[in-house]
C-alpha positions as CSV (number, residue, x, y, z in Angstrom):
1,X,-0.1,0.0,-0.1
2,X,1.2,3.5,-1.0
3,X,0.4,6.6,1.8
4,X,1.3,10.1,1.1
5,X,2.3,11.3,4.3
6,X,1.9,15.4,4.4
7,X,3.6,18.1,6.8
8,X,1.6,21.3,8.1
9,X,-0.4,23.2,5.4
10,X,-2.1,25.8,7.5
11,X,-5.5,25.8,6.0
12,X,-3.6,26.6,2.5
13,X,-6.2,25.4,-0.5
14,X,-3.0,25.4,-2.7
15,X,-0.6,23.1,-0.5
16,X,-4.0,21.1,0.0
17,X,-4.5,20.4,-3.9
18,X,-0.7,20.0,-4.5
19,X,-0.7,17.3,-1.6
20,X,-3.5,15.6,-3.4
21,X,-2.7,16.0,-6.8
22,X,0.3,14.2,-6.0
23,X,-1.0,11.6,-4.1
24,X,-3.2,10.8,-7.6
25,X,0.1,11.2,-9.8
26,X,1.7,8.7,-7.5
27,X,-0.8,6.3,-7.1
28,X,-1.3,6.6,-3.5
29,X,-4.1,5.0,-2.0
30,X,-4.3,6.9,1.3
31,X,-3.2,10.5,2.3
32,X,-2.9,11.7,6.0
33,X,-2.1,15.1,6.8
34,X,-0.2,15.1,10.2
35,X,-1.6,18.3,11.7
36,X,-1.9,22.2,11.5
37,X,-4.3,21.2,8.7
38,X,-7.6,23.0,8.8
39,X,-6.9,25.9,11.5
40,X,-10.4,27.4,11.6
41,X,-12.0,24.8,9.2
42,X,-13.6,28.0,6.9
43,X,-16.4,26.3,4.8
44,X,-14.5,27.5,1.6
45,X,-11.3,25.5,2.7
46,X,-13.7,22.3,3.5
47,X,-14.8,22.4,0.1
48,X,-11.8,22.8,-1.7
49,X,-11.1,19.5,0.4
50,X,-14.2,17.9,-0.9
51,X,-13.5,19.1,-4.2
52,X,-10.0,17.4,-4.2
53,X,-11.1,14.2,-2.7
54,X,-14.1,14.1,-5.7
55,X,-11.1,14.5,-8.5
56,X,-8.7,12.2,-6.7
57,X,-10.8,9.3,-5.2
58,X,-8.8,9.8,-1.8
59,X,-10.4,11.4,1.0
60,X,-8.8,13.7,3.0
61,X,-7.6,12.4,6.2
62,X,-6.0,14.2,9.1
63,X,-5.0,14.1,12.3
64,X,-4.8,17.3,14.6
65,X,-1.9,19.6,15.1
66,X,-1.4,22.6,17.5
67,X,-2.9,24.9,15.0
68,X,-6.8,24.3,14.6
69,X,-9.8,25.3,16.3
70,X,-10.8,22.8,18.8
71,X,-13.4,24.4,19.9
72,X,-15.1,23.7,16.8
73,X,-13.5,20.7,16.1
74,X,-14.1,18.7,19.1
75,X,-17.6,19.6,19.0
76,X,-18.4,17.4,15.9
77,X,-19.3,13.6,17.2
78,X,-17.1,10.7,16.4
79,X,-18.9,8.1,14.2
80,X,-19.3,4.2,15.2
81,X,-15.8,4.2,13.2
82,X,-14.2,6.0,15.4
83,X,-13.5,8.9,12.7
84,X,-15.0,12.7,13.0
85,X,-16.4,13.9,10.0
86,X,-15.6,17.5,9.3
87,X,-17.2,17.3,5.8
88,X,-18.3,14.5,3.7
89,X,-14.8,13.7,2.4
90,X,-12.5,15.4,5.3
91,X,-11.9,13.1,8.3
92,X,-10.3,13.8,11.5
93,X,-8.5,10.7,13.1
94,X,-8.6,11.4,16.9
95,X,-5.3,11.1,19.0
96,X,-5.1,7.4,20.2
97,X,-6.6,5.9,17.5
98,X,-5.2,2.7,15.9
99,X,-6.0,1.4,12.5
100,X,-4.6,-1.6,10.4
101,X,-2.9,-0.3,7.0
102,X,-1.9,-3.3,4.8
103,X,-1.3,-5.7,7.6
104,X,0.5,-3.1,10.0
105,X,-1.1,-1.5,13.0
106,X,-0.5,2.1,13.0
107,X,-1.1,4.8,16.2
108,X,-2.3,8.1,15.1
109,X,-1.3,10.9,17.8
110,X,-2.2,14.4,17.3
111,X,-1.5,17.6,19.1
112,X,1.6,19.6,20.0
113,X,2.7,23.0,21.9
114,X,2.0,26.2,20.4
115,X,5.9,28.3,21.4
116,X,4.1,31.4,20.2
117,X,0.9,30.7,22.3
118,X,1.9,33.8,24.3
119,X,1.6,36.1,21.7
120,X,-1.9,34.6,20.6
121,X,-5.5,34.9,21.6
122,X,-7.0,32.1,23.5
123,X,-9.9,30.6,21.9
124,X,-9.9,32.7,18.5
125,X,-5.7,31.9,17.6
126,X,-4.8,29.4,20.1
127,X,-6.7,26.7,21.7
128,X,-5.6,25.1,25.0
129,X,-6.6,21.7,24.2
130,X,-3.9,21.4,21.8
131,X,-1.4,19.5,24.0
132,X,-1.5,15.6,24.3
133,X,-3.4,14.6,27.4
134,X,-2.7,11.8,29.9
135,X,-6.3,10.8,28.6
136,X,-5.1,10.2,25.0
137,X,-2.1,8.7,26.3
138,X,-4.0,6.0,28.1
139,X,-6.6,5.8,25.4
140,X,-3.6,4.6,22.8
141,X,-2.4,1.9,25.4
142,X,-6.3,0.7,25.5
143,X,-6.8,0.8,21.6
144,X,-3.0,-0.7,21.2
145,X,-3.7,-3.4,23.4
146,X,-2.7,-6.9,22.1
147,X,-1.4,-5.3,18.6
148,X,2.1,-4.7,17.4
149,X,2.4,-0.8,16.6
150,X,4.4,-0.8,13.5
151,X,4.4,3.2,13.2
152,X,3.5,6.3,14.5
153,X,1.7,9.2,12.5
154,X,1.8,12.1,15.1
155,X,2.3,16.1,14.9
156,X,5.1,16.0,17.3
157,X,8.1,14.1,17.8
158,X,10.1,12.0,20.5
159,X,13.2,14.0,19.2
160,X,14.1,17.6,18.6
161,X,15.2,17.9,14.7
162,X,18.7,19.7,14.7
163,X,17.2,22.2,12.4
164,X,14.0,22.9,14.2
165,X,13.3,26.8,15.3
166,X,11.3,25.1,18.5
167,X,15.0,24.4,20.0
168,X,16.6,26.0,23.2
169,X,18.2,29.3,22.3
170,X,15.6,30.0,19.6
171,X,13.4,33.7,20.0
172,X,10.2,32.2,21.3
173,X,9.8,32.6,25.3
174,X,11.7,30.0,27.6
175,X,8.3,29.1,29.3
176,X,6.9,27.6,25.8
177,X,10.3,26.1,24.8
178,X,10.0,24.3,28.1
179,X,6.2,23.0,27.3
180,X,7.5,22.0,24.0
181,X,10.4,20.0,25.6
182,X,7.9,18.1,27.8
183,X,5.5,17.8,24.9
184,X,8.4,16.2,22.9
185,X,9.5,14.0,26.3
186,X,5.6,12.7,26.4
187,X,6.0,11.3,22.8
188,X,9.3,9.5,23.7
189,X,7.2,7.8,26.3
190,X,4.7,6.9,23.8
191,X,7.7,5.4,21.7
192,X,8.7,3.0,24.7
193,X,5.3,2.2,25.2
194,X,4.4,1.0,21.8
195,X,8.0,0.6,20.4
196,X,7.4,1.9,16.8
197,X,9.9,1.2,14.0
198,X,8.7,4.4,12.1
199,X,7.7,7.6,13.6
200,X,6.5,10.4,11.0
201,X,5.2,13.9,12.0
202,X,5.1,17.9,11.0
203,X,5.3,20.9,13.3
204,X,9.1,21.5,13.3
205,X,8.9,22.8,9.7
206,X,11.9,20.9,8.4
207,X,12.5,17.9,6.4
208,X,15.0,15.8,8.4
209,X,15.4,12.1,9.0
210,X,16.7,10.8,12.5
211,X,17.6,7.9,14.0
212,X,16.9,7.3,17.7
213,X,18.4,4.9,19.7
214,X,15.7,3.5,22.6
215,X,15.7,0.6,25.1
216,X,14.0,-1.5,22.3
217,X,15.9,-0.6,19.3
218,X,16.4,2.1,16.8
219,X,13.3,4.4,15.6
220,X,13.4,6.2,12.1
221,X,11.8,9.4,12.6
222,X,10.7,11.4,9.8
223,X,10.1,15.2,10.0
224,X,8.2,16.7,7.5
225,X,8.5,20.6,6.3
226,X,5.3,22.7,6.1
227,X,3.7,24.6,3.2
228,X,5.5,27.2,1.2
229,X,8.5,24.3,1.6
230,X,9.5,22.4,-2.0
231,X,6.7,19.5,-2.5
232,X,9.6,17.0,-1.8
233,X,10.2,18.5,1.8
234,X,6.6,18.8,2.3
235,X,5.3,15.0,2.0
236,X,6.8,11.6,1.9
237,X,5.5,8.8,0.0
238,X,5.4,5.6,2.3
239,X,5.2,2.3,0.9
240,X,4.2,-0.4,3.6
241,X,5.7,-3.2,1.5
242,X,9.1,-1.3,3.0
243,X,7.9,-2.2,6.3
244,X,7.6,-5.6,5.9
245,X,11.6,-5.7,5.7
246,X,12.3,-3.4,8.9
């Protein structure tokens, strides 16, 4: 199975369409946007997503990032299949969901920390529901029980990319950077709990692959860049046949 993963697009119709058209061109069977996807979920953006889905035959599936209107998103019901339908073809995958893709179990874990939250207005352009909670963490454990988690599709990462602008010494407030570091430490606990071999994420606005050595073995972590970056940096095409060799 070919899966296209997409980094942050921040509700850009252009970059959403670019990713969806690329998925169609390379024969992807699923497309997952790894957070910072819909921002305030304006109707014009959702209509464009539905049109792209109709054009390509692929649903627009996403996890939440930190820059999403959670007041709106979390007000929507979760269907019996565990998916939150924002529109006909735009589907939100809640934190802690485990999905089987081509015989492999994948854990989905949205959420992150806005390092610029001190400069934003709560419930207007920043939402306090952005971080992964203990409830999210334990939901993942419950959903993964008895399953071998091969990969995690997340917004945040268990290891800070070297080129990230969210590390020590950046211009963001120290308190927010500390919150971000604590969130990444929680992602590392997620990795240690589920022992995946692959981790894919956005949020840090760089394209970088890191091998993280953990107690159970090596974890390959792929960070995807944001919108406004070249396509090759904003997306990665995953072939699950390659996972069988891991």
